[in-house]
PDB file of N, CA, C and O in Angstrom, chain B, residues numbered from 101:
ATOM      1  N   UNK B 101      -4.208 -10.316  -2.741  1.00  0.00           N
ATOM      2  CA  UNK B 101      -3.319 -10.427  -3.719  1.00  0.00           C
ATOM      3  C   UNK B 101      -3.468 -11.795  -4.348  1.00  0.00           C
ATOM      4  O   UNK B 101      -3.693 -12.774  -3.636  1.00  0.00           O
ATOM      5  N   UNK B 102      -3.357 -11.887  -5.601  1.00  0.00           N
ATOM      6  CA  UNK B 102      -3.591 -13.081  -6.455  1.00  0.00           C
ATOM      7  C   UNK B 102      -2.639 -14.151  -6.144  1.00  0.00           C
ATOM      8  O   UNK B 102      -3.029 -15.313  -6.038  1.00  0.00           O
ATOM      9  N   UNK B 103      -1.277 -13.783  -5.976  1.00  0.00           N
ATOM     10  CA  UNK B 103      -0.246 -14.665  -5.812  1.00  0.00           C
ATOM     11  C   UNK B 103      -0.056 -14.969  -4.304  1.00  0.00           C
ATOM     12  O   UNK B 103      -0.034 -16.139  -3.922  1.00  0.00           O
ATOM     13  N   UNK B 104       0.072 -13.996  -3.495  1.00  0.00           N
ATOM     14  CA  UNK B 104       0.502 -14.232  -2.050  1.00  0.00           C
ATOM     15  C   UNK B 104      -0.771 -14.449  -1.197  1.00  0.00           C
ATOM     16  O   UNK B 104      -0.630 -15.051  -0.133  1.00  0.00           O
ATOM     17  N   UNK B 105      -1.993 -14.019  -1.560  1.00  0.00           N
ATOM     18  CA  UNK B 105      -3.054 -14.185  -0.710  1.00  0.00           C
ATOM     19  C   UNK B 105      -3.451 -12.881  -0.025  1.00  0.00           C
ATOM     20  O   UNK B 105      -4.633 -12.547  -0.103  1.00  0.00           O
ATOM     21  N   UNK B 106      -2.612 -12.128   0.621  1.00  0.00           N
ATOM     22  CA  UNK B 106      -2.996 -10.924   1.194  1.00  0.00           C
ATOM     23  C   UNK B 106      -1.829  -9.876   1.063  1.00  0.00           C
ATOM     24  O   UNK B 106      -0.707 -10.253   0.722  1.00  0.00           O
ATOM     25  N   UNK B 107      -2.068  -8.725   1.302  1.00  0.00           N
ATOM     26  CA  UNK B 107      -1.199  -7.567   1.149  1.00  0.00           C
ATOM     27  C   UNK B 107      -1.413  -6.724   2.419  1.00  0.00           C
ATOM     28  O   UNK B 107      -2.467  -6.721   3.055  1.00  0.00           O
ATOM     29  N   UNK B 108      -0.267  -5.978   2.743  1.00  0.00           N
ATOM     30  CA  UNK B 108      -0.288  -5.234   3.999  1.00  0.00           C
ATOM     31  C   UNK B 108      -0.998  -3.875   3.790  1.00  0.00           C
ATOM     32  O   UNK B 108      -0.664  -3.141   2.860  1.00  0.00           O
ATOM     33  N   UNK B 109      -1.979  -3.543   4.660  1.00  0.00           N
ATOM     34  CA  UNK B 109      -2.530  -2.213   4.760  1.00  0.00           C
ATOM     35  C   UNK B 109      -2.422  -1.645   6.180  1.00  0.00           C
ATOM     36  O   UNK B 109      -2.596  -2.372   7.159  1.00  0.00           O
ATOM     37  N   UNK B 110      -2.155  -0.441   6.277  1.00  0.00           N
ATOM     38  CA  UNK B 110      -2.117   0.159   7.731  1.00  0.00           C
ATOM     39  C   UNK B 110      -3.218   1.060   7.869  1.00  0.00           C
ATOM     40  O   UNK B 110      -3.411   2.037   7.146  1.00  0.00           O
ATOM     41  N   UNK B 111      -4.020   0.648   8.945  1.00  0.00           N
ATOM     42  CA  UNK B 111      -5.193   1.540   9.468  1.00  0.00           C
ATOM     43  C   UNK B 111      -4.686   2.411  10.557  1.00  0.00           C
ATOM     44  O   UNK B 111      -4.350   1.870  11.610  1.00  0.00           O
ATOM     45  N   UNK B 112      -4.596   3.627  10.430  1.00  0.00           N
ATOM     46  CA  UNK B 112      -3.927   4.657  11.397  1.00  0.00           C
ATOM     47  C   UNK B 112      -5.070   5.591  11.902  1.00  0.00           C
ATOM     48  O   UNK B 112      -5.904   6.127  11.173  1.00  0.00           O
ATOM     49  N   UNK B 113      -4.985   5.707  13.270  1.00  0.00           N
ATOM     50  CA  UNK B 113      -5.658   6.756  13.775  1.00  0.00           C
ATOM     51  C   UNK B 113      -4.667   8.031  14.110  1.00  0.00           C
ATOM     52  O   UNK B 113      -3.904   8.061  15.076  1.00  0.00           O
ATOM     53  N   UNK B 114      -4.796   8.920  13.277  1.00  0.00           N
ATOM     54  CA  UNK B 114      -3.813  10.058  13.330  1.00  0.00           C
ATOM     55  C   UNK B 114      -4.116  10.937  14.554  1.00  0.00           C
ATOM     56  O   UNK B 114      -5.246  10.957  15.041  1.00  0.00           O
ATOM     57  N   UNK B 115      -3.170  11.614  15.014  1.00  0.00           N
ATOM     58  CA  UNK B 115      -3.188  12.479  16.212  1.00  0.00           C
ATOM     59  C   UNK B 115      -3.970  13.595  15.752  1.00  0.00           C
ATOM     60  O   UNK B 115      -4.034  13.889  14.559  1.00  0.00           O
ATOM     61  N   UNK B 116      -4.630  14.293  16.759  1.00  0.00           N
ATOM     62  CA  UNK B 116      -5.414  15.528  16.470  1.00  0.00           C
ATOM     63  C   UNK B 116      -4.600  16.710  16.035  1.00  0.00           C
ATOM     64  O   UNK B 116      -4.976  17.538  15.206  1.00  0.00           O
ATOM     65  N   UNK B 117      -3.470  16.717  16.656  1.00  0.00           N
ATOM     66  CA  UNK B 117      -2.501  17.868  16.373  1.00  0.00           C
ATOM     67  C   UNK B 117      -1.527  17.434  15.241  1.00  0.00           C
ATOM     68  O   UNK B 117      -1.079  16.288  15.235  1.00  0.00           O
ATOM     69  N   UNK B 118      -1.192  18.348  14.274  1.00  0.00           N
ATOM     70  CA  UNK B 118      -0.309  17.927  13.260  1.00  0.00           C
ATOM     71  C   UNK B 118      -0.854  17.383  11.995  1.00  0.00           C
ATOM     72  O   UNK B 118      -2.071  17.261  11.861  1.00  0.00           O
ATOM     73  N   UNK B 119      -0.073  17.067  11.112  1.00  0.00           N
ATOM     74  CA  UNK B 119      -0.475  16.540   9.837  1.00  0.00           C
ATOM     75  C   UNK B 119      -0.507  15.017   9.932  1.00  0.00           C
ATOM     76  O   UNK B 119       0.321  14.433  10.632  1.00  0.00           O
ATOM     77  N   UNK B 120      -1.458  14.348   9.233  1.00  0.00           N
ATOM     78  CA  UNK B 120      -1.524  12.939   9.373  1.00  0.00           C
ATOM     79  C   UNK B 120      -0.400  12.357   8.462  1.00  0.00           C
ATOM     80  O   UNK B 120      -0.006  12.936   7.449  1.00  0.00           O
ATOM     81  N   UNK B 121       0.098  11.127   8.920  1.00  0.00           N
ATOM     82  CA  UNK B 121       1.227  10.542   8.260  1.00  0.00           C
ATOM     83  C   UNK B 121       0.855  10.133   6.776  1.00  0.00           C
ATOM     84  O   UNK B 121      -0.308   9.887   6.458  1.00  0.00           O
ATOM     85  N   UNK B 122       1.833  10.081   5.956  1.00  0.00           N
ATOM     86  CA  UNK B 122       1.705   9.768   4.638  1.00  0.00           C
ATOM     87  C   UNK B 122       2.243   8.239   4.437  1.00  0.00           C
ATOM     88  O   UNK B 122       2.965   7.725   5.292  1.00  0.00           O
ATOM     89  N   UNK B 123       1.881   7.604   3.353  1.00  0.00           N
ATOM     90  CA  UNK B 123       2.319   6.202   3.256  1.00  0.00           C
ATOM     91  C   UNK B 123       3.833   6.075   3.182  1.00  0.00           C
ATOM     92  O   UNK B 123       4.462   5.166   3.727  1.00  0.00           O
ATOM     93  N   UNK B 124       4.420   7.154   2.395  1.00  0.00           N
ATOM     94  CA  UNK B 124       5.923   7.228   2.321  1.00  0.00           C
ATOM     95  C   UNK B 124       6.652   7.387   3.719  1.00  0.00           C
ATOM     96  O   UNK B 124       7.683   6.791   4.030  1.00  0.00           O
ATOM     97  N   UNK B 125       5.971   8.264   4.495  1.00  0.00           N
ATOM     98  CA  UNK B 125       6.660   8.471   5.832  1.00  0.00           C
ATOM     99  C   UNK B 125       6.437   7.303   6.656  1.00  0.00           C
ATOM    100  O   UNK B 125       7.313   6.986   7.460  1.00  0.00           O
ATOM    101  N   UNK B 126       5.356   6.612   6.558  1.00  0.00           N
ATOM    102  CA  UNK B 126       5.177   5.380   7.428  1.00  0.00           C
ATOM    103  C   UNK B 126       6.148   4.274   6.872  1.00  0.00           C
ATOM    104  O   UNK B 126       6.851   3.617   7.639  1.00  0.00           O
ATOM    105  N   UNK B 127       6.160   4.109   5.634  1.00  0.00           N
ATOM    106  CA  UNK B 127       7.040   3.024   5.063  1.00  0.00           C
ATOM    107  C   UNK B 127       8.497   3.354   5.512  1.00  0.00           C
ATOM    108  O   UNK B 127       9.220   2.462   5.955  1.00  0.00           O
ATOM    109  N   UNK B 128       8.899   4.579   5.399  1.00  0.00           N
ATOM    110  CA  UNK B 128      10.403   4.935   5.855  1.00  0.00           C
ATOM    111  C   UNK B 128      10.437   4.569   7.399  1.00  0.00           C
ATOM    112  O   UNK B 128      11.389   3.930   7.847  1.00  0.00           O
ATOM    113  N   UNK B 129       9.508   4.935   8.113  1.00  0.00           N
ATOM    114  CA  UNK B 129       9.583   4.670   9.647  1.00  0.00           C
ATOM    115  C   UNK B 129       9.679   3.117   9.866  1.00  0.00           C
ATOM    116  O   UNK B 129      10.590   2.696  10.580  1.00  0.00           O
ATOM    117  N   UNK B 130       8.817   2.270   9.310  1.00  0.00           N
ATOM    118  CA  UNK B 130       8.914   0.836   9.566  1.00  0.00           C
ATOM    119  C   UNK B 130      10.283   0.213   8.946  1.00  0.00           C
ATOM    120  O   UNK B 130      10.896  -0.676   9.537  1.00  0.00           O
ATOM    121  N   UNK B 131      10.672   0.711   7.810  1.00  0.00           N
ATOM    122  CA  UNK B 131      11.845   0.317   7.276  1.00  0.00           C
ATOM    123  C   UNK B 131      13.017   0.608   8.111  1.00  0.00           C
ATOM    124  O   UNK B 131      13.865  -0.267   8.281  1.00  0.00           O
ATOM    125  N   UNK B 132      13.137   1.824   8.670  1.00  0.00           N
ATOM    126  CA  UNK B 132      14.089   2.199   9.673  1.00  0.00           C
ATOM    127  C   UNK B 132      14.026   1.289  10.911  1.00  0.00           C
ATOM    128  O   UNK B 132      15.060   0.982  11.505  1.00  0.00           O
ATOM    129  N   UNK B 133      12.883   0.882  11.279  1.00  0.00           N
ATOM    130  CA  UNK B 133      12.806   0.047  12.496  1.00  0.00           C
ATOM    131  C   UNK B 133      13.127  -1.344  12.204  1.00  0.00           C
ATOM    132  O   UNK B 133      13.121  -2.175  13.112  1.00  0.00           O
ATOM    133  N   UNK B 134      13.421  -1.673  10.943  1.00  0.00           N
ATOM    134  CA  UNK B 134      13.850  -3.036  10.613  1.00  0.00           C
ATOM    135  C   UNK B 134      12.743  -4.056  10.278  1.00  0.00           C
ATOM    136  O   UNK B 134      12.974  -5.264  10.337  1.00  0.00           O
ATOM    137  N   UNK B 135      11.515  -3.554   9.919  1.00  0.00           N
ATOM    138  CA  UNK B 135      10.431  -4.334   9.554  1.00  0.00           C
ATOM    139  C   UNK B 135      10.753  -5.003   8.186  1.00  0.00           C
ATOM    140  O   UNK B 135      11.213  -4.312   7.277  1.00  0.00           O
ATOM    141  N   UNK B 136      10.534  -6.261   8.030  1.00  0.00           N
ATOM    142  CA  UNK B 136      10.841  -7.070   6.729  1.00  0.00           C
ATOM    143  C   UNK B 136      10.083  -6.478   5.659  1.00  0.00           C
ATOM    144  O   UNK B 136       8.885  -6.250   5.827  1.00  0.00           O
ATOM    145  N   UNK B 137      10.721  -6.177   4.458  1.00  0.00           N
ATOM    146  CA  UNK B 137       9.914  -5.643   3.293  1.00  0.00           C
ATOM    147  C   UNK B 137       8.644  -6.276   3.035  1.00  0.00           C
ATOM    148  O   UNK B 137       7.741  -5.542   2.634  1.00  0.00           O
ATOM    149  N   UNK B 138       8.384  -7.648   3.210  1.00  0.00           N
ATOM    150  CA  UNK B 138       7.142  -8.139   2.819  1.00  0.00           C
ATOM    151  C   UNK B 138       5.919  -7.756   3.858  1.00  0.00           C
ATOM    152  O   UNK B 138       4.730  -7.872   3.561  1.00  0.00           O
ATOM    153  N   UNK B 139       6.408  -7.285   5.116  1.00  0.00           N
ATOM    154  CA  UNK B 139       5.498  -6.938   6.132  1.00  0.00           C
ATOM    155  C   UNK B 139       5.140  -5.342   6.031  1.00  0.00           C
ATOM    156  O   UNK B 139       4.261  -4.870   6.751  1.00  0.00           O
ATOM    157  N   UNK B 140       5.786  -4.631   5.206  1.00  0.00           N
ATOM    158  CA  UNK B 140       5.653  -3.161   5.130  1.00  0.00           C
ATOM    159  C   UNK B 140       4.291  -2.884   4.388  1.00  0.00           C
ATOM    160  O   UNK B 140       3.971  -3.529   3.389  1.00  0.00           O
ATOM    161  N   UNK B 141       3.468  -1.843   4.955  1.00  0.00           N
ATOM    162  CA  UNK B 141       2.338  -1.563   4.315  1.00  0.00           C
ATOM    163  C   UNK B 141       2.403  -0.936   2.938  1.00  0.00           C
ATOM    164  O   UNK B 141       3.229  -0.065   2.665  1.00  0.00           O
ATOM    165  N   UNK B 142       1.565  -1.371   2.130  1.00  0.00           N
ATOM    166  CA  UNK B 142       1.388  -0.930   0.647  1.00  0.00           C
ATOM    167  C   UNK B 142       0.270   0.084   0.432  1.00  0.00           C
ATOM    168  O   UNK B 142       0.115   0.752  -0.591  1.00  0.00           O
ATOM    169  N   UNK B 143      -0.574   0.119   1.650  1.00  0.00           N
ATOM    170  CA  UNK B 143      -1.711   1.037   1.562  1.00  0.00           C
ATOM    171  C   UNK B 143      -1.919   1.637   3.022  1.00  0.00           C
ATOM    172  O   UNK B 143      -1.698   0.965   4.029  1.00  0.00           O
ATOM    173  N   UNK B 144      -2.338   2.887   3.053  1.00  0.00           N
ATOM    174  CA  UNK B 144      -2.557   3.613   4.138  1.00  0.00           C
ATOM    175  C   UNK B 144      -4.032   4.011   4.288  1.00  0.00           C
ATOM    176  O   UNK B 144      -4.561   4.596   3.343  1.00  0.00           O
ATOM    177  N   UNK B 145      -4.736   3.745   5.388  1.00  0.00           N
ATOM    178  CA  UNK B 145      -6.126   4.101   5.541  1.00  0.00           C
ATOM    179  C   UNK B 145      -6.212   4.862   6.818  1.00  0.00           C
ATOM    180  O   UNK B 145      -5.912   4.256   7.846  1.00  0.00           O
ATOM    181  N   UNK B 146      -6.586   6.121   6.895  1.00  0.00           N
ATOM    182  CA  UNK B 146      -6.677   6.906   8.006  1.00  0.00           C
ATOM    183  C   UNK B 146      -8.045   6.757   8.652  1.00  0.00           C
ATOM    184  O   UNK B 146      -9.006   6.794   7.884  1.00  0.00           O
ATOM    185  N   UNK B 147      -8.255   6.607   9.843  1.00  0.00           N
ATOM    186  CA  UNK B 147      -9.558   6.415  10.529  1.00  0.00           C
ATOM    187  C   UNK B 147      -9.604   7.334  11.758  1.00  0.00           C
ATOM    188  O   UNK B 147      -8.586   7.782  12.285  1.00  0.00           O
ATOM    189  N   UNK B 148     -10.786   7.573  12.157  1.00  0.00           N
ATOM    190  CA  UNK B 148     -11.142   8.346  13.492  1.00  0.00           C
ATOM    191  C   UNK B 148     -11.076   7.384  14.629  1.00  0.00           C
ATOM    192  O   UNK B 148     -10.705   7.742  15.747  1.00  0.00           O
ATOM    193  N   UNK B 149     -11.468   6.053  14.321  1.00  0.00           N
ATOM    194  CA  UNK B 149     -11.530   4.987  15.245  1.00  0.00           C
ATOM    195  C   UNK B 149     -11.651   3.619  14.482  1.00  0.00           C
ATOM    196  O   UNK B 149     -12.100   3.574  13.337  1.00  0.00           O
ATOM    197  N   UNK B 150     -11.222   2.480  15.182  1.00  0.00           N
ATOM    198  CA  UNK B 150     -11.227   1.209  14.627  1.00  0.00           C
ATOM    199  C   UNK B 150     -12.297   0.407  15.210  1.00  0.00           C
ATOM    200  O   UNK B 150     -12.648   0.653  16.364  1.00  0.00           O
ATOM    201  N   UNK B 151     -12.869  -0.553  14.521  1.00  0.00           N
ATOM    202  CA  UNK B 151     -14.041  -1.377  15.061  1.00  0.00           C
ATOM    203  C   UNK B 151     -13.392  -2.292  16.041  1.00  0.00           C
ATOM    204  O   UNK B 151     -12.338  -2.875  15.787  1.00  0.00           O
ATOM    205  N   UNK B 152     -14.065  -2.413  17.211  1.00  0.00           N
ATOM    206  CA  UNK B 152     -13.541  -3.113  18.250  1.00  0.00           C
ATOM    207  C   UNK B 152     -14.673  -4.188  18.885  1.00  0.00           C
ATOM    208  O   UNK B 152     -15.881  -3.956  18.846  1.00  0.00           O
ATOM    209  N   UNK B 153     -14.175  -5.214  19.386  1.00  0.00           N
ATOM    210  CA  UNK B 153     -14.908  -6.193  20.150  1.00  0.00           C
ATOM    211  C   UNK B 153     -15.382  -5.558  21.483  1.00  0.00           C
ATOM    212  O   UNK B 153     -14.902  -4.507  21.910  1.00  0.00           O
ATOM    213  N   UNK B 154     -16.412  -6.303  22.149  1.00  0.00           N
ATOM    214  CA  UNK B 154     -16.783  -5.795  23.493  1.00  0.00           C
ATOM    215  C   UNK B 154     -15.619  -5.699  24.528  1.00  0.00           C
ATOM    216  O   UNK B 154     -15.598  -4.887  25.453  1.00  0.00           O
ATOM    217  N   UNK B 155     -14.626  -6.651  24.255  1.00  0.00           N
ATOM    218  CA  UNK B 155     -13.414  -6.753  25.104  1.00  0.00           C
ATOM    219  C   UNK B 155     -12.415  -5.667  24.762  1.00  0.00           C
ATOM    220  O   UNK B 155     -11.455  -5.481  25.510  1.00  0.00           O
ATOM    221  N   UNK B 156     -12.591  -4.939  23.666  1.00  0.00           N
ATOM    222  CA  UNK B 156     -11.710  -3.872  23.245  1.00  0.00           C
ATOM    223  C   UNK B 156     -10.570  -4.300  22.257  1.00  0.00           C
ATOM    224  O   UNK B 156      -9.649  -3.523  22.005  1.00  0.00           O
ATOM    225  N   UNK B 157     -10.646  -5.528  21.713  1.00  0.00           N
ATOM    226  CA  UNK B 157      -9.648  -5.870  20.696  1.00  0.00           C
ATOM    227  C   UNK B 157     -10.090  -5.432  19.316  1.00  0.00           C
ATOM    228  O   UNK B 157     -11.273  -5.489  18.981  1.00  0.00           O
ATOM    229  N   UNK B 158      -9.178  -5.016  18.561  1.00  0.00           N
ATOM    230  CA  UNK B 158      -9.520  -4.551  17.109  1.00  0.00           C
ATOM    231  C   UNK B 158     -10.090  -5.622  16.333  1.00  0.00           C
ATOM    232  O   UNK B 158      -9.509  -6.708  16.346  1.00  0.00           O
ATOM    233  N   UNK B 159     -11.220  -5.462  15.609  1.00  0.00           N
ATOM    234  CA  UNK B 159     -11.876  -6.420  14.714  1.00  0.00           C
ATOM    235  C   UNK B 159     -11.230  -6.441  13.342  1.00  0.00           C
ATOM    236  O   UNK B 159     -11.547  -5.539  12.566  1.00  0.00           O
ATOM    237  N   UNK B 160     -10.434  -7.284  12.984  1.00  0.00           N
ATOM    238  CA  UNK B 160      -9.701  -7.308  11.772  1.00  0.00           C
ATOM    239  C   UNK B 160     -10.498  -7.628  10.753  1.00  0.00           C
ATOM    240  O   UNK B 160     -10.195  -7.095   9.686  1.00  0.00           O
ATOM    241  N   UNK B 161     -11.611  -8.479  10.754  1.00  0.00           N
ATOM    242  CA  UNK B 161     -12.360  -8.963   9.714  1.00  0.00           C
ATOM    243  C   UNK B 161     -13.159  -7.736   8.900  1.00  0.00           C
ATOM    244  O   UNK B 161     -13.140  -7.644   7.673  1.00  0.00           O
ATOM    245  N   UNK B 162     -13.833  -6.854   9.746  1.00  0.00           N
ATOM    246  CA  UNK B 162     -14.364  -5.742   9.075  1.00  0.00           C
ATOM    247  C   UNK B 162     -13.423  -4.893   8.278  1.00  0.00           C
ATOM    248  O   UNK B 162     -13.710  -4.405   7.185  1.00  0.00           O
ATOM    249  N   UNK B 163     -12.314  -4.754   8.880  1.00  0.00           N
ATOM    250  CA  UNK B 163     -11.222  -3.986   8.137  1.00  0.00           C
ATOM    251  C   UNK B 163     -10.674  -4.736   6.987  1.00  0.00           C
ATOM    252  O   UNK B 163     -10.262  -4.031   6.066  1.00  0.00           O
ATOM    253  N   UNK B 164     -10.586  -5.970   6.851  1.00  0.00           N
ATOM    254  CA  UNK B 164     -10.253  -6.729   5.602  1.00  0.00           C
ATOM    255  C   UNK B 164     -11.285  -6.601   4.567  1.00  0.00           C
ATOM    256  O   UNK B 164     -10.975  -6.412   3.391  1.00  0.00           O
ATOM    257  N   UNK B 165     -12.551  -6.702   4.978  1.00  0.00           N
ATOM    258  CA  UNK B 165     -13.763  -6.578   4.087  1.00  0.00           C
ATOM    259  C   UNK B 165     -13.835  -5.107   3.523  1.00  0.00           C
ATOM    260  O   UNK B 165     -14.157  -4.944   2.346  1.00  0.00           O
ATOM    261  N   UNK B 166     -13.593  -4.217   4.194  1.00  0.00           N
ATOM    262  CA  UNK B 166     -13.581  -2.817   3.721  1.00  0.00           C
ATOM    263  C   UNK B 166     -12.497  -2.673   2.731  1.00  0.00           C
ATOM    264  O   UNK B 166     -12.790  -2.152   1.655  1.00  0.00           O
ATOM    265  N   UNK B 167     -11.252  -3.072   2.946  1.00  0.00           N
ATOM    266  CA  UNK B 167     -10.215  -2.891   2.080  1.00  0.00           C
ATOM    267  C   UNK B 167     -10.444  -3.660   0.699  1.00  0.00           C
ATOM    268  O   UNK B 167     -10.180  -3.165  -0.396  1.00  0.00           O
ATOM    269  N   UNK B 168     -10.922  -4.818   0.879  1.00  0.00           N
ATOM    270  CA  UNK B 168     -11.189  -5.611  -0.260  1.00  0.00           C
ATOM    271  C   UNK B 168     -12.300  -4.954  -1.116  1.00  0.00           C
ATOM    272  O   UNK B 168     -12.201  -5.028  -2.341  1.00  0.00           O
ATOM    273  N   UNK B 169     -13.342  -4.321  -0.556  1.00  0.00           N
ATOM    274  CA  UNK B 169     -14.337  -3.673  -1.275  1.00  0.00           C
ATOM    275  C   UNK B 169     -13.670  -2.444  -1.919  1.00  0.00           C
ATOM    276  O   UNK B 169     -13.939  -2.200  -3.095  1.00  0.00           O
ATOM    277  N   UNK B 170     -12.832  -1.662  -1.251  1.00  0.00           N
ATOM    278  CA  UNK B 170     -12.226  -0.532  -1.793  1.00  0.00           C
ATOM    279  C   UNK B 170     -11.317  -0.869  -2.998  1.00  0.00           C
ATOM    280  O   UNK B 170     -11.266  -0.143  -3.991  1.00  0.00           O
ATOM    281  N   UNK B 171     -10.523  -2.130  -2.848  1.00  0.00           N
ATOM    282  CA  UNK B 171      -9.696  -2.446  -3.947  1.00  0.00           C
ATOM    283  C   UNK B 171     -10.600  -2.872  -5.211  1.00  0.00           C
ATOM    284  O   UNK B 171     -10.339  -2.499  -6.354  1.00  0.00           O
ATOM    285  N   UNK B 172     -11.596  -3.625  -4.905  1.00  0.00           N
ATOM    286  CA  UNK B 172     -12.488  -4.024  -6.003  1.00  0.00           C
ATOM    287  C   UNK B 172     -13.134  -2.907  -6.805  1.00  0.00           C
ATOM    288  O   UNK B 172     -13.318  -2.979  -8.020  1.00  0.00           O
ATOM    289  N   UNK B 173     -13.482  -1.817  -6.003  1.00  0.00           N
ATOM    290  CA  UNK B 173     -14.051  -0.622  -6.603  1.00  0.00           C
ATOM    291  C   UNK B 173     -13.105   0.106  -7.474  1.00  0.00           C
ATOM    292  O   UNK B 173     -13.428   0.605  -8.552  1.00  0.00           O
ATOM    293  N   UNK B 174     -11.815   0.146  -6.910  1.00  0.00           N
ATOM    294  CA  UNK B 174     -10.714   0.740  -7.694  1.00  0.00           C
ATOM    295  C   UNK B 174     -10.414   0.047  -8.959  1.00  0.00           C
ATOM    296  O   UNK B 174     -10.064   0.667  -9.963  1.00  0.00           O
ATOM    297  N   UNK B 175     -10.555  -1.307  -8.918  1.00  0.00           N
ATOM    298  CA  UNK B 175     -10.208  -2.034 -10.212  1.00  0.00           C
ATOM    299  C   UNK B 175     -11.479  -2.172 -11.019  1.00  0.00           C
ATOM    300  O   UNK B 175     -11.398  -2.717 -12.119  1.00  0.00           O
ATOM    301  N   UNK B 176     -12.659  -1.726 -10.576  1.00  0.00           N
ATOM    302  CA  UNK B 176     -13.794  -1.663 -11.355  1.00  0.00           C
ATOM    303  C   UNK B 176     -14.638  -3.079 -11.452  1.00  0.00           C
ATOM    304  O   UNK B 176     -15.335  -3.393 -12.416  1.00  0.00           O
ATOM    305  N   UNK B 177     -14.434  -3.892 -10.234  1.00  0.00           N
ATOM    306  CA  UNK B 177     -15.125  -5.061 -10.103  1.00  0.00           C
ATOM    307  C   UNK B 177     -16.399  -4.937  -9.549  1.00  0.00           C
ATOM    308  O   UNK B 177     -17.102  -5.934  -9.389  1.00  0.00           O
TER     309      UNK B 177
END
């Protein structure tokens, strides 16, 4: 984000059974749970798995890079 620096994106691994969540459903869920508006995701990316370190922690850097590339492509940069 040009003003705030970052925006919220949720990377979700959907369950095998049932429909994957929508951004609207996720936003309603986190709003109902009391998450502050500035922390609510504005984008939803569905994944089969997330990149992890050898110790099992989620690697956020590759996810940030991926979303930055997607946003740049959407904007034609």
